[in-house]
N, C-alpha and C positions, 0 to 999 in steps of 0.2 A: 773603244770599241767595246759594247757589253762582255761579262764573264774574263774581264781579264785584270791582272796584277801587275800592279808597277814593281819591275826588280832591280832598276840602276837608272840612275840619271848621267848619261855620259854625253861632254862636248855641248851642253845645254839640252841635251834632247832625251828625255824621256822612253825608255825600254818597258814593253809591258810584253807579258806572255799571257796567251790565251791558254783557256783549261781546258781545250780540246786538245793540245799540246803536251800536256802531260799522257792521256791515253797514246798518244804514241811513244813515249818514252816508257810507259808501261807496255807496250806491245814488243817493243825490240829487246827490253830486258825478257820477256816471255818467250820470244824465238830461240834467245841465246841460251834458257834456261833446257827449251825443248832440244837441241844442238847438241849442248856441253854436258847438260845439267848439273852443273856447280854452281854455287854463288861468285865465285870469283869472276866465271864468265859473263853471269848477270851484270855484275859492275862494270867488266869492260863493257858490254852491250850499250849500258847506262851512259859511260863515259863518253864512249864513240860518237850517238847519237847527240848530246853535250855540245861537245866538241864543233860537231858537224853545223849544228846550228850556232853555234860561237863565230862560223868562219861566214855564214849568211845573216849574222850582226853587222861582220864587219861591213859584208857587200853591200846591206843597208847603209851602212855608212859613208860607203864612197858617193853614193846617190844623194845622201843627205849634204853631205860637205862641199861637195860639187855644186850643186843646186843652191847653197851659202854664200859662193861666189858670188852668184847674180842675184843677191838678196831676198832666195827666197828660203822661207821660213819651213822646218820640219816641225809639225805638232810631236811627232811621235812616233816609234818605230813599235811594232806587233808583231811576235812569234806564231804562227800557227803552223800544223802539221804539214800545209805544202809549202812552207816557207815563210820569208818576212815582207810586210809592208811598209814603207814610209809613209806617212803620211803628211804631204805636201799642202801648204795653204794653198798651193795652183804652179803650175808647169810652165817651164819656158817657152814664151813665144818668137822666140829666133830661133830658127830649126838648127843650126850649129850649136847653140847652147844645149839643147836637149839632146843631141846627138854627144856632146861630153858628160851630160849628167847622166843619162841611157850606160854608155859605155864604162861612166866609172864604179858602177860595182861588178860587171865582169872581170875590172881592171883589177881590183883588189885582190880577187879569186885566182889570177896568174900570178902576183907576186908571193901570194900564201904556197899555191902549188910549187911555185920555183921554189921560194926558201926550205919548204921539205925535199923537194929535190936536191938540194944543197947538202942541206944536212944530212940525208941519207948516204947520201956519195963521201961524204969527208966520213961517214962511221963506217963505211965499207959494205953499204947496203945496196946490192945491186937491182938495177932497173930496168929492163929488159922490154920493148915491144909487147913479148908477150903477156908480161906480167899486167901491163895497162889495162887490158881487156877484161882481170879478172877481180872478183871483189873480196881477195884472197890475200896474204903478206901480214906483215908487224901492222900494228895499229898505224904510226904515221905515215907507212905506205898507202895504207887503203885513206887514209885524212886527203893523201896527194892526189888520189886517183879523181875521188870524188869532187873537190876542187876543179879540178879538168874537167869533169864531168860537168858542173855546174856552168861554168863558164860556156862550156859547148850548148848547153840547152837555152841557156839565158839569152844566148845570140840568133837562136832559132827568131825567123821575120814571124813571129806568130803574137799579135798586138793581144793584150798591153805589156806581154812580159818587154824585156830589153829591146833585143834583137828585131821587134815589130815597132818602137819606140823609135829606132832609127830610120828604120822603113819609113812613118807617117813623116817622120824631119825629113828624109830624102825627098818625098813625094812632095811635100809644103815649100820646096824649092822650086816647084817648078807648077805648083797650081795652089788653089786656096786652100786654106788652115781644114774650115772643114769638110772640104771634100777629100782630104789627104787624109783624114782620120774615119771618116767612112771608108773608102777604100783600104786602108788599113787594117780596121775594122772587121769587114768583110773576110779579109783574107786572115786574120785571125780567126773568126768563126771557125774558117775552113780548117782551119790547124784543129782546131779543137771537135768537129766530127772526126778527124781522122785520129785524134787521141781515145775518143770515144771507141770507136772501132776498134784499133788495138787492144784498148782496156778491156774489150769484150772476151778480145781471142786471147790475151795472153797476160794482162796485168789490169786487176780492178783498180788499180792506184790511181793509171792513167785518166781513169773516167772521172775519178776527183778533181784533176786537173782540166780536164776538156771542161767539167761545168766552170772553173775557176774563170778559164778563158773567154768561152760562151758569153758569162754574163758579164765578165770585165769589160770584154771587147763591147759589148751593147750596151752597160753603163755608162763609160766613157765618152762612146760617140753620142748617144744621147745627152750627154751635159754639152758637148761639143756646139752638136745643130742647134740648141735651146741658145748657148752662147752666141751663136751665128743671128739669129734670128733676133736677137735683142740688143743688136748691136745698133748702139747711135741711140738707143732708148734711156730715159732720164727717168727721175722720180715726178716729175714734174708729168711725165707723160701717163706715168703709170697710180699716180696717187687718186682718192677719192676728194671730192669737192662738196660732193652733197653730203655732210656727215652731223652727228649729231654731239656734243658736248655736255658733258655732264657738270652741274657746280655739285661743291662737297657740301651745299645745304640740301639738296636735291635727296626725295626718299625714294628707295629702290621699286615704289609703285610706278615712278615716274622710268626709268630705265626697263621694265617690265612693258610699258606704254609704247614705248619704241622700238623693241624689240619687237613684239605683237604686230606694229603697225607696218616696219620695215625688213629691210633684212641686215644689220646692223647688228651684230651680238656683242662687240667689243666696242668699249667705250670712253676715248677720254675723258678724263675727271680735270676741274680747272677752267679756263677760262682762253679766247683765241691767243693770248699775251701770255700765259701763264699754266701750265700743265704742272698738277700735281701726281699725274700718274695715269694709269688705266684699269678700268674695270673689266675685265674679262668675263665669259659668260659663264665658266667653271666658278668663278668667286662669286658671281652673282646666284647662280642655284644654290650656292654651299651657305651665305649668309640668309638666305628665303628661310631655307632649311630650320637654321640656328636662331633667328634674332628675328623672321617675318618680311614682310614689303615693306614697312611705318620706320626702319632705321635709316640713316641719315647716310647715304655715299662715304661722304667723309670719316665717319666712323668705322668703315674698315679698312684693314690693311691693302693697300695699293699697292701693284707692280708698279716699278719705274718705266716710263716708257721713252724711247731713244728718240734722239731728234737727226734726222739728216736734211743737207741742204738741196732744192732742189735739182740741182745739175748732177747728185749723185746718179752713176751708173745703175742700170737696174739688176743688172748683173750682181754689183756689191751687193743690193738690196736683199736681193736673193738668198745671199749668202747670212746678213744679217737676219733675216726673218726665220729662216733655216734654225740658228741657233738662239734665238732670244724666244723666252716662254711663255712673251704674251702673242707672238706673231704678229705683232701692229710696232710702225715706226711712222713718227710724226716729220711731215715735210714743214720744215720751217726757213721763213726766207727775214733772217734778222730774228726776235723775237715772238713773232707773229705768226702761229701757227696757219699753213694754205691749203694742208691735207693731210691727209691717211693714207696709209700702204698695209694692207696686210696680204698674209701668204695667199689667201683665195681669190684674192683678185689679180697678185703678180701670176698665178696660175693658168689662168683666165686670158690675162694678157697673151702668156707664152702659146697657149694654146691657136690663138687667133692670130698670132706674128706668125707662127708654124703654117697654119693654113697659107696666109698670105705668101708665103716664101713657095709653099709647093705650088700655088697657083701660077707663081712667075715662073718659077722653073719651067711647068708642064705647058704655058704659053711660048715659052724660048724654045721648046723643043718642036 
């Protein structure tokens, strides 16, 4: 995530903090200064928010380490003002596994709250039901209360929060995964509307949560529907079979001719049996500016091109294309290039598949 700094690496997972998190820390410090007017109070306020987000990090590690049991890698954890985000390479397909991963985070907060309650009782700090409804009291008491709040809040059935993921998994036991996601996303967006209204009346922070819920639910639902549309599609069905391969001895004028006479913008360089790399449109334009059209393609620093098998799922291709700087993959059978796949073509394929699925649904209804 942009504007994030790595602060630690624990259990093989990088922890980042987003720049906006420091705004929250500064805001807490200012509020404590406004209320108490002392530097010690400011330090306590900052220490409290840092301790709170340490609990949030542990919450995210609950998700990440449970997901690791099912072979799911967590790329990193990022701290934001609204909480933590664990970036997993994928989510569990099995509903029971998804429930366990979703509940692991709140379970960590339950353990933290229980340990704090035990410590407070051992040290003679009385905890009453009335005090549980306040934000006052000793530092550790407030930290215990906020962990209890995190458990209750995260278990709301508002997708993509933890409770919403449990809801989606439960629905997926009774219907297809993409339909369960669509229903959970709709419920999550209804919660977003509710939080938005409450935010207008009581607390503006709820409006920030509402935005997160609305767009988070929309994005995850869109990704799931795309995945459903591409079910069974492979590189062989998505690849372009009519394309030009440039030779290292070709001049840039050849690439210009191909570009102007067709729709191809990026060109594999080499032969059908051996690829040296890819000449992207950006590299072509830069080389034209610096050297003119008579320089040979082989004299330019080319990007490497990744190879995939014809039976590679399109979903995997999409992940590869979105992270690859060239946005192009070579589909190879053995040493021979059979076709190329670019991001633009896969997006077009998604649009077509989505339209066809919508048509089938309409016909069934």
